[in-house]
Residue, then its C-alpha position, 0 to 999 in steps of 0.5 A: x103735287x103742285x101745278x109745276x111738279x105736274x108739268x115737270x112730270x108731264x115733260x119728263x114722260x114726253x107728253x109735251x104740249x103742242x100748243x102752250x100758252x106762254x107770256x114773255x114779260x120784259x120791263x122796259x128799260x128796267x134800271x132807268x125806269x126805276x131811276x125816273x120813277x123816283x126821281x121826276x127830274x129825270x124823266x124827260x132827259x137821256x138818262x143811263x144807268x152805268x159806270x163813270x167815263x173816267x173809270x172805264x165804265x160801261x151802259x148797264x140800261x138807258x132810256x128811250x130819250x138816250x137810245x134815239x142818239x144811239x146809246x145802247x146797253x153794254x156800250x162804254x159810257x165815254x162813247x154814250x157821252x160822245x153820241x149824247x153829250x147831254x146824257x145824264x149817267x147815274x151809277x144805279x142802286x142794285x139793292x133797289x132794283x132787286x126789290x122792285x123785282x120781287x114786287x113784280x114776280x109776286x104779281x106774276x105768281x098771282x096768276x101762275x106757279x110756272x114761271x122762269x126768271x131770265x133776270x130781275x126784269x125778265x120772265x117767261x110764264x106758262x099759263x097753259x092751264x091757268x083758270x084765270x080770266x077764263x084761261x085767256x092768256x092775252x087778258x092775264x097779260x092784260x091784267x099783269x101789265x096793269x097791275x105792274x104799273x099801278x103797284x110799282x110805277x113800272x110798265x112791261x111789255x109782253x108777248x103771248x104765243x104757243x112757245x117761248x120763242x115766238x113769245x119773246x120775240x113778240x114782247x119786243x114788237x110793241x115796245x115800250x108798254x106794249x102787248x102782241x099776241x100770236x095766235x096758233x094759226x098766225x105762227x107760220x105766217x109771223x115767223x115767215x117774214x121774220x127778219x133772222x137778226x130777230x131771233x134770240x142768240x143771233x148776234x151781229x156776227x151770226x147775222x153777218x154770216x147768214x147775210x153772207x148766205x143770202x138770208x134775211x128772213x126766216x122764210x130764206x133760212x128754210x131753204x137750208x137742210x138741217x145738215x146744212x145749217x149744222x155744217x155752217x153754224x155747229x150745234x146752233x144750226x139745229x136751233x136755227x132749223x126749228x125757230x125759222x119754222x116756228x118750232x120751239x119744244x123748250x118748257x118753262x123751267x121753274x129751277x135753273x141750274x147755274x152752268x158757270x161762275x166767273x169774275x171780271x175787271x175792266x181796268x181804268x187803264x189798258x194793261x199794255x202787255x201780256x206780263x201785265x195781264x198775267x199779274x192780275x191773275x192772282x187777284x182775279x183767281x182769288x175772287x173767283x174762288x171766293x165766289x165759287x165757294x160762296x155758291x149754295x149749290x156748289x157743283x164740280x168744276x168741268x172747265x176753266x174759261x179766260x176772257x179778254x177784252x181789248x182796248x178796241x172792244x174786240x174780245x176772245x175767250x179760250x177755255x179747257x175742259x178739266x176738273x182741277x184747276x191752278x193758276x198754271x191753266x189760267x196762265x196758258x189760257x190767258x196767253x193763248x187768248x192775248x195772242x189772238x190780238x196782241x193789243x192792250x187790254x181793258x178787261x179780263x174775266x176768269x170763269x169755272x165751267x161747272x158740271x151736273x154733280x155736286x161738288x165733293x166736300x174734301x175737294x180743294x181747288x189749288x190757287x198756286 
């Protein structure tokens, strides 16, 4: 049995490690970094990878020169160009990025087989039982960073800590091209002074709600009981209760079960009303069905979801639990979601929530 199997069996028996050695590796502005590596003329200018402004494009990532102007991922390209008129926007090449990602993941595998990729440019590594570098997670992280830049020309930032939560926060501490280590004895002091907006999963809206409660730091958050946090934030309240104390027992998972499948379209011009939105449903559902049928490990449908992003960039979703979907379910959810804003729509998305059970071969979903 490999090391990954041994650790997974240990987790199943409840023998969780009190002090794991976790490294969170995150490539610095990955897509943009690859483009700058391959074209020296792009290195010293504000650069973004994304869609064109005249086609309602969105920024996928940008380099640090662009970030100095306020350009950010998920921002519309049109807004990015207003903030930075000299911004160069390239469309990008996903095949090239995947190839570089494979090179980087291969370097990680030289040190451990306990790797949990989060995306092409980000992964957790569990080196608790690694024999490399005399078992020093810090030295392993240093070697990995040096090898990645030597072999691919891409810099990565890394965080080393006893659990995934702190490692992920730490990897952002000295970006770009940095390393930050939090030893077990340093966890409490590190977390106490941590701003709640640094907690993964705390977006602008959650941060605003926390600020209204007088919470700016994790130390402030510790004033609340578990019941109070669940009352305010639902299931996420339990997560907040743990992480503000530096607790995170999640293991590094070497395999991930797909929980959903979805498609979405950003339209060149806003869809002015609900009827124009409904007219897009057949094509969107056809694409969703094709993507679902193409899954290697196809799982049964547990629910459907509709996403609507309005012209002012506010967005909402509506969903319903069911096992057999047709276009009427999506039409009902679209009407519910659109009714919350009642404004022109720039993006529509449809999705399936997936269950843990594999789909039965005879199941055929209805399109109409």
